Each structure stands twice: as structure tokens, then as C-alpha cells.
N, C-alpha and C positions, 0 to 999 in steps of 0.2 A: 587709850592715851596715844598709842602709835598712830592711829587713824587721825586723831585730833592734830597731832604734830604735822602729819602729811597735809591735811586740809589747810591748816594755817600757812604752811610753806607754799602750797599751790596758790593761795590767795596773794601772797607777796610776790611770787613769781609772775603772776598775771598782771598785778598792778604796776610793776616796773618801777616803783618808787624806792625800792631798796635793791642794791646790787645782788645779782643772783648768787654769787659766791658767798656773800655774807648771809643770805637766807639759808643756803645749804649748811654753812658752818653752824648757824644758830640751831637748825634742826638737829644736827649731829650732837651738839652740846645738850640739847633737850633730851635726846635719847639716852645720853650718858648720865645726866643729872638725875633723871627719873628712874635710873637703874634698869632700864630696858636692855641696854647693852653694857658689856664690860669694857674697860679701857682698851684692852687688846682688840676687841671686836670693833669698837668705835674708830680705832686708828688703822684698821686693816686696809681701808681703801688707799691709804698713802703708801702701802707696800705692795699694792696690787700690780701685777705684771702689765695690766692694761694701762694703768696710769703711768708707769715707768716707760712703757713703749711709746705712749703719746708724747712724753717729754722728749724722747729721742727723735720722734718723727717731726716735731716742731723744728729741731735743730737741723735735721736733714733737709727739710723743706726750705729752711732759710738759706742753706748752702746752695740749693738748686736755684733759688731766686736771686741770691746775691751774685752768683757767677753769670747771671743772665741766660742760663741754659733754658729755662722755661720760656722766657720771652723770645729767645732766638728761634726755638722750635716753632712756637705758635706764629711768630711773625712770618716765617718762611712759608708755612702752610697757608696762611691767610692770603698771601700774594696770589695763590692759585685762583681765587675767586674773582679777581679783577674788580669791576664795579657793578657786577650783577647782584642785585639786592637779595634774590632768593638763594643763589649759590653761596653768597657770603653768610646768610643766615644759617644754612646747614653746616657750613664749615666752622662757624663760631661755636655752634652747639657741639659738634664732634670733637673739635680741638679742646674745648673746655672740659668735656667729659673725659677725654683721654688724659689730660694733665691731672684732673681731679682723681683719677684712679690711683695715683702714686703719691700725691701730696695733699695737704689739707685743702678742703673746699674754700676756706676763707682766704688762704694764700693764693689759690688759683684765681679767685675773683680779683684779688688785689693786683695780680699781674695782668690779667686779661682786660680789666676795665679801661685803663688808659689806651691800650691797643685798639679796643673796640670803638672807643670814643673818637680816637684819631682817625680810624678807618671810616667811620660814619661821617665825620666832618669833611674829609677829603673827597668822599664819594657823593656828598650832598644828600645823604640818607639820614632819617631820624634815628638817633641812638636809642630812643625809647623802645623801638621794636626789638633791639638786641640785648639791652642790659638785663632786664628781668629774666628772659629766657636763658641768658648766659648764667645768671645766678642759680637758676633751677638746674641747668646742665651740670654745674659743678657738684651738685648732690647726686646726680644721676650716674656718675661714673663709678658704679658699683662693680668694677671688674676685679678688684683685688681685696685681699683681707684687710689692707691698711687704708682703704679709700675713705672710710668714715669711722668714727669712734663706735657707733652701734655694732658694726661688724666685729670689732674686737670684743665687745661686751658679750655677744652670743658665743663667740669662740671660748671665752673664759667660762661661760655657763656650761658648755659641753665638756670642757676639760675637768671642771669641778665635779661633774656628774660621772666622770670616768668613761665618757664616750669618746669615739674617734674624733679627733680635732679636724677642723676644716683645713684644706690646702690653700696655698696662696691665691690660686685662681678659681677657687670653688664658687665665687660669686660671678665669674665671667658670664655664664649663660643668663643669669638674672640681669646683670648689667646690660647685656646686649638687648634683651627684651625691653627693659626700662628706657634705654636710649632711643630705641626704635619707636616706642609708643610716645615718648616725650617729644621727639623731633616732629613726628607726624601730627600730633595735636597742636603743638605750639606754632607750627608752620602757619596754621590758619588763625589760632587764637591771638597770636602776637600782633596781628593787624589791628586788633581792637585797641592796642596801646598807642598807635600812631594818631596824633592830632593833626588837624588840617594846618598846613603851613610850617610844620616842624622842620622839614628839610631845607626850607628856604629862609630860615631866620638869619639875621645878620649876626656875625660874631661880635661879642662884646669885647671892647678893648681892654686888655689885661696889662698889668704892669710888666715891663720887660724883665726877663730873667737875666742873670749875669752871662749865661751862654749867648743869649741874643745880643746883649751889649757888646760882647767881644766880636761877634759877627758884624754888627751894624757899624762899628767904628773901625772895621777893617784891620783888626789886630793880626789877623791871619797873614796879611800881606806885609806886616812889619816883623815877621818871624822867618828865620832862616835856619838851615841845617848845614853844618860844616864838619868835614872829617879832618881829623888830626893825623897827618903823616908822621912816621917815625922820626923824620928829620926836623920836625917843627921845634922851635925853642920852647914851646909850651910844655913839652913832654916832661913828666916828673915834677912839675911845679903845681902848687895849690892855687886856687883862685884868689886867695888872699895875697899871695906873692905877686901874682900876675897883674892885679889891679885893673882888670879889664873894664870895669865900670867907670873908673875915674879917667883912664887913659883913652878909652874909645867910646865912652857913653853908650855901651852895649851891655846888656845883662845876659847871663847864661841861666836858662831855666832848668834844663835837664841834660844829663849826660848818659849816653848809651855806651857802656863798656863792652868790648868784644874780646873773647879769648878763644884760642884754638888749641885743642889737645889732639892726641893721636887718632881719636875716633870721631869727634864732632866739634862743630863750632857753636859756642854758646854766647848769649848776650844777656847783660844785666842792666837794669835802668836805675839811675840814681838821681834824686832831686838835688840840684846843685846847691852847695853851701860854701861858706868861706874856706872850709878845710878839705873840700873836694880836690883830689889830685888828678891831673890830666894824664892819660896814658896814651900810648901809640894806638892808632886805629879807633880812638874814641870818636863818637859823633856828638857834636854840641848843638843844642837847640838855642839859638840866639834870638834876642828880642831887641829891636832898636831900628833906627833909620837905615835905609839901604846903603847910603853913603858911608855911614860909620861901620856897618857890617863889612862892606867891601874893603875898607881901610884895614880892619882887623885881619881879614882873610889874607890880604896882600902882605902885610908886615910880619905876620906870624906863620906864613907859609901853609895856610890851610887850603882845603879843597871844598868848594861849595858843592853839595850833593843835590840831586834833582828832588823836587817835591818840597813841601814845607809841612811842619807839624800841624795837626788839626787843633787849632786853638779854640774852636767853638764849643768843644766838649770838655769834660773833666775826667781825669783818669782816677784809678784807685788810689794813687799817691798824691796827685797834684790837683789843686782846685783854685777857685777865685772867691773873693769876698770884697765887700765895700766897707770902708772904715770912715765913720763920720767924726770929724774933728770937733772936740768939745770946746765951749767958750773959754774954759780955764786951762786948756791944754798948754803944756810947755813947748809944743811943736809950732805954735803960732809964730809967724814971721821968720821961721827957720826954713832953709831950703831942704829939699829932699836929701841932698848930699850931706848936709850938716846933721840931719836927724839920724843918720847911720841906720836906716831901716834894715839894710841887709845884715849888718853886723849885730845889731841889738835884737831884731825880731826874726831874722832868717827868712824874710819875704822880699819880693820884688814889687816896686811901685810901677804900674804900667800906665796909669792915667789919673787925672784929677778932674772931678766934676765941680764946677763953680757957676752959680746962677743958672743952672740947667744946661750948661754947655761943657763939653769935654775937651780937655787939653791932653793930647796924646803925643806931643812933641818930646823934646829933650826934657826929662823930668829933673835932672840933677840940680838945676839952678832955679827951679820954680819954688817960690815961697808959699808956705801953707797958711791959710786963713781959717778963722772960726767958721764952721758951716761947710767947709770943703768936704767932699767925699773922695777918698782915695780908692782906686781900683787896684787891688793887690793880688799877687799870686804867690803861692807857696805850698808846702805840704799841708795836709789836713790837720796834722797835729800842731804845726806851727800856727796855722790860721786859728784853730780853736784856742790856742794859748793866748792869743791877742785879747780874748774876752776878759783877761785879768786886768788889763790896763784901762779900766773904766774912767780914770781921771783924764786920760789923754784922748781916747776916741771910743766910739761905740761901734761894735761890729754889727753890720746889717745883713750879712749874707747867710746867717745860720749855717756855718760850715759843718758843724757836727751832724746836723740832720741831713744835709746834702751828701756828706761823705757816706752815710749809711745807705743812700740810694744809688750811689755809683756802682755799677756792676764790675766785677772782677773777671772780665771777659776771657783772659788768658787761662783762667782756672776752670772754664766751662767743661773741657774734656775730662778733667780730673773729677769734677762733680758727677758727670755722666758715668764715669767708670765706677765711682763709689756707689751710686744709686743702683747700677746694674749688678754690682757685686752683692749688695744687700738683698736685692730681689732674688738673685740666684741662690743665695744661702737659704732664704726663706722657702723658695720653691723646692729645693732639694732636701730641705729639713736637716741640713748638716748640723746646725746649732739651733737652740731655741730662738723663736722669733724675736724676743726681747733682746737677746744677745746680739743678733744680727743688726738690729736697729741701733743699739747703743754703740756698737763698733763703727757703724757708718757715721754716727753723730760725732764720735771722737775724731775719726779720720777727716771729717769736714773741717775741723779746727786745725788739726796737725798739718794738713796739706795746704792751708791758706785759703780754702774756699770761703771761710769766714775770717774776718780780720783778727779776732782774738776771742778768748773765752767770754769776755764781757758781752760781745755781740751775740754769742751763742745763748747766754742767759737771757739777754734782752729779747731774743726771738721767740722764747717760750711764752705762750699765753697762760700765765700763771693763774688767772681767774678761772679759766676753763679747767685747769688741772685741779684746783681746789674744789671747784664745783663737783667734778666727777668723783674725786676721792672722798668727798663728804657725803655724796649720795649713795655710794656703793654700800655702806653699812645699813642704809635704810632697807635694802632687800634682806639683810640678815635679820633686822627687827621684824620685818613682815613674816619671815619664816618662823622665828622664835615665838611670836605671838599668835600664829595660826592664821594670819590674814591671807597669806599666799594660798593656803589650802581652802579657805573660805571663798576667795574670788574664783579660783579654778573650779571649785565645786559648783558655784553659781553658773559659771560658763558651761559646765557639763550638764547640770540638771535643772537650773533655774528656768530655762526656756524649753524644757522638755528634751526629747531625744532629737537633737539637731544634727547628729552625725559629725564625722571629721571635717567635712567641707563647711558645715555651718559653724563649727567651733573655730576653724581657721578664719572665717569671715569675722567672727566676734573678736578674736584676738587682733586681727589686722586693724579693724576700724576703731576698736577701743584704744589701741596704741596711737593710731593716727589722730584721733580726737584729742587725746591727752597732749600730744606733741604740739598742738596749736597753742597750748597755754604754758608749758614748761619746756626746758631744753630737750632736744632729741636724745642726747646721751643719757640724761637723767631718766627719761621715759623708758629707754631701752633697759637701763639698769633695773627699773621697777618691774617691767613686764616680762623680761627674760625668764626669771624663775617661775612666774605665773604660767607662762606658756609651756615651760618644761613640765611642771607639775600636772597641768591639765592634760597634756598629751600622754604622759605616763599613766595617769588614772584611766584614760580611755583605752589604753593599750595599743597606741599607735606610735609611729616614729615621731620624735620631737623636732626633727630637722626642718620640715616645712613650716612648723609653727615658730621656730626661732628665726628662720629666714623672714617670716612675715613680720616679726617684731623689728628686725634690723631694717627691712625695706620700708615699712610704714613709718618708722621713726625718721628715716632720711628723706622720705618723699612728702614733706609737709610744705605746701606752696601757698596756702590760703591766707597766711599771715606774714607781715613783714618782719615779725619779731621771733618767729619760730626757729630760724637758723641765722647765723651771722651773715652769710652771703645775701640772703633776702634783704637784710637791713642795710648792708653796704651799698646796694645800688639804689636805694630809695630816694636819696637826695640827688644823686647824680642823674637819675632818670626822671626827676620831678614826679614820682609816682605818688598816688594817694592810696589809702587803705582799700578803697573800693576797687582799685586796679588789681590788687592781689586777689580779692574775692572774685572779680569778673573773669580773670585769666587763671589764677592758681587753683581755685576751688574745683572747677570742672576737671582740670588736669589731675588733681588729687583723687577725685572720686573715680574717674575712668581708670587711673593707674591702679587703684585698689581693686576694682572689679576685674581687671586683667590679671593681677597678681594672684587673686583667689583661685583662678582656674589654672594659671601657669605653674605656680609653685608645686602643687601636687604632681604635675607631669614631670618636673625636673627632680623633685625629691619626694618619691611616693610615700604614702601613709604606711 
């Protein structure tokens, strides 16, 4: 019955017609309903330290990406390559593998993919040569215990067997060999991915983003910075009292407050609102015509500072959106001033698009018509709140999704410190690995590297968590029903006396073949106890066999569906299934042959 449940599960895993997490849950329920597992055994996967650690790693990875730390590091390293196609290829591989050693390979590819595509476009090089190897490299970064879930799976197998656990960098020698072999082979095989004329294709015209809109209509040159001296009559008064918009036809976007104590000078940024109070030494970000801004500066005793705010981008607090005026809106035929956008919605109207043309002059007396699009600026929360007013306008800019993509650059050093602390705790084995990861995950939220707990929860790939937690009890069922012993016995005696090297080859390629059809983590969960049992029966060390399971489960390149990174780049690189076979299969076979000889050297039988 257990084998039948596994076979049916594998069929649905391969077909792809049912979500893999649903398949795993159904298999778990079947094992429970047929009495193969007790309720405690069936639910043991959800309390597994591997599963809990993966939850924490998703949050830590999200903090690293959210602060722009991963993108910052990779972008700086990529500049070294210039426009040399071969140097860039090696750099892309090495940088991706390095980042993948500390965060999920899926997240690594999500960060590296836009960087690589932008780099390829600016260099006139086909991105097809880079994207698939980059996806493979994200799985090759086997330098640390947390680089891939299969690594954590074999760690738990060793701990459960009462053996010495692996160190944080136990995989480093294996990772070095894997990356060296991968870069060397893909350096030549990747050329098969390039099609004639790829690098010279004309760029397709894409709809303008709001950031491009701001730059095109020169809003940057309609923005000014002014410092508020202590003697200014504005000090101590709110923007509502000052009525800057109505008196000077200038809006205040942001306010930088500066304070000085005995030890240091600190600054805080505030998105301006009606209740914002002006303080001495504040810096105001003003939007409006140069003449009106100069009049405000002269009459209120302000000082214009050098430079202007960067209006082409969006900050962690401030963003842009377009609001399309509905035909039945009460705003029709009212001026922007009469609509009281600032007071009612807490946003600024920077421009109006009408019949394809933009009016960026004085907005106060412009009457709104049905079909107009307003370019508005405000905090992400206020912009998202406008989605409730569907009778008045439709929000076009998807501010909630764009807010999630804006990096919190100021928090990058904090995220780096948290990640370094987590790694240090795991290397020194001060606390259990799961405690170090969960501590880092909580700190990512408490220190503001993630906006809130909702973002932390959203960053977790719950389908992967459910899949792994549901498949872990399958190995318990294998053990209880004698399947583990039967398979390990077949590997030992079914093919005669093949010796430790032959057994290692059998374990490696059996795992590798299975990973082509079901997820690499699920495969590792199934084969880890089999490899352990087979090694102990032969009377040799289980370490090389468990490493073979982890490496072969991660090094599956011949299918676009074996790992999420492979699937992520398929559409972006316009790859076909045959491309993965042509490039990935030789790499997978060669990698296996190398590992069969290298693993016993690193971890003797």
C-alpha cells in the first residue's frame, strides 16, 4: 500500500496537473487513513527542525533582498567584467553561486535575473547564454549547510541516527568542486543556447513605467530643496496652518528633520501631511514651478540647498500612481483645489494626462474630466488606500505590488549584520541552527529590514513548506513497512558485490534520476534513510552516501521543472525543453561522474 501511494504520488508529481503540495498532502492523508502512520507520525513533518528552519530562512532571505543587499553586492561585482562576454559569464556564475550559498536559490535567481538581462541588453549580448547557466549556478553554491533544503535533510538524518552533525561549512569543499566543474563545462555548452541574431534584436517598445514618466516630463527639474532657518516664520507651524499650496501653489512632498545631541547628529524623514510641523533646520522637498518656489523661499526666509531630490525613483515610504477618473465620479468639473485631494486623501496631484498629453503646470485651477488620469504622489499606505474609492477613480499604478519591490537601502548594513551574526552563531555552534535562523528572522522584522510581519509571512513559500512537511512522514512509512531495508538490500546485493564505490554510484544516480520527476527536497527525504541504511549494512561510513544524496538532488539540470530556478528562467530566456536536455543533461552526467570519485576523497568510506 505504501509503494502504491508513492507510485500514484510520483505520477501526479510528473504530470503537473495537480499542485505538488496538494499531491503531498493527499499522500500524507492516505498513509494516515490506511493506518500506515499514526496521527503523531503523520504530523511529525510539520514540527521538524528542517521545516521550521526553512520557514526562518525564507524570512531572512526576504530581508536580504528587501534591503537591496544582494542586488548591491552582485551589481558591484558585475561591474568588474565590463563588456567582455566571457569574463561576464564567469562572474555571473560565481556571484550567483556565492549568493546562493546563503539564501534560497529561487530568491537568488529572482534577484539576479533582472540584473543579468539588463547587463546583456546594455552590452549587446544574448541573455540566453547567461540565464540558464545562472539558474544552474544558484543550485551549485553548496558551500554552506543552509544553501539548499537537501543539505538540511541529510543533516537531520545524521542527527536522528546519533551521528556527528555537519558543520556550517562542511559542504564548502564539495561546493568548490561543483562550481569549478559547472563553470568549466557551461563555459562551452552555454554557447549552444545562443541563436543567430540574438544580440542584435531590436528592443520591443514597452509601456512607460511611472518612474520613466517622471523623468520624461522633467518633474525632477520642478523639484527643489529648501532649508528652514531658525528665524523663519514657518518654524513651529503645521502645513495646514501655513497653507503653502493655496498661497504659493507649491506642494511639500517630504520633510527631513535634523536633531543634534551630545554625541551625534541624526536625521529622520517624514512624508509631508497636513499635520506635519515645520522645525528649525528642516529640509523641505518642494514641488512646483521655479518662480513660485523662489517666491516661497524669499517670503518665508528659507535657504535653497544645492541639488534636487531624485524624483525618478521611489523610496521605501513614498511612491507614485495614476488614478483614472470614472465617468460617474463626483470629481468631474471640479478643480484640483476644490477636490481637496491633500486634505481628503493625503496625496499630491503632480500632473494630469488628457487625450494622451500631460499638463504639468499649475494644478490648482485645472478642472478634471471623465477619462483624465492623475499622476499622484504620496505614501504607499495612502496610495493603496485610494483603491477603496472605486466610484471616483480607478488606481492604475498597483502601488501595493510596487511598494513590495522598493528596496529599503538604508537597512542594508543592518541586514548584513544580522546575516553575519546568524552565520557566526551557526559556525560556532553557540545555539542550535534552528534557533539562530529564527532569531535572525525575528530581527529582520524588528529592525525594519522587512516592513511588517505581513511581509514576513508573505515571503514564506508555504507550498514548499507544506510539500516538505508532508513528504517527511513518507520516509517513516518506508522504514515501518520495510521498504527502506528492501531497497538498501537491493542496492547491496541485487547487483552482486559492487563495493562501496559502486553503491555510491547507485545511490547518486538513483537520486538524480528521481529528482527529474519529483522535487529535489522530496527526493532527498526519501533517499537519505535508504543511503544511511545501505551504508551501515555494508559497514562503511554513511557520510559520502548522504552527501551523494544531497548533491545529486540539487544537481538536476536536465528538466525545466526539477527545480524552481530552472522553471523561472524558461520564459525569460525563451528556452525549450530540448535546450535543457542539450545543455543540462551532459552537465548532470559529468557532475555525477566527478562526484562519485571526489566524495570518497573528501569523506572516506
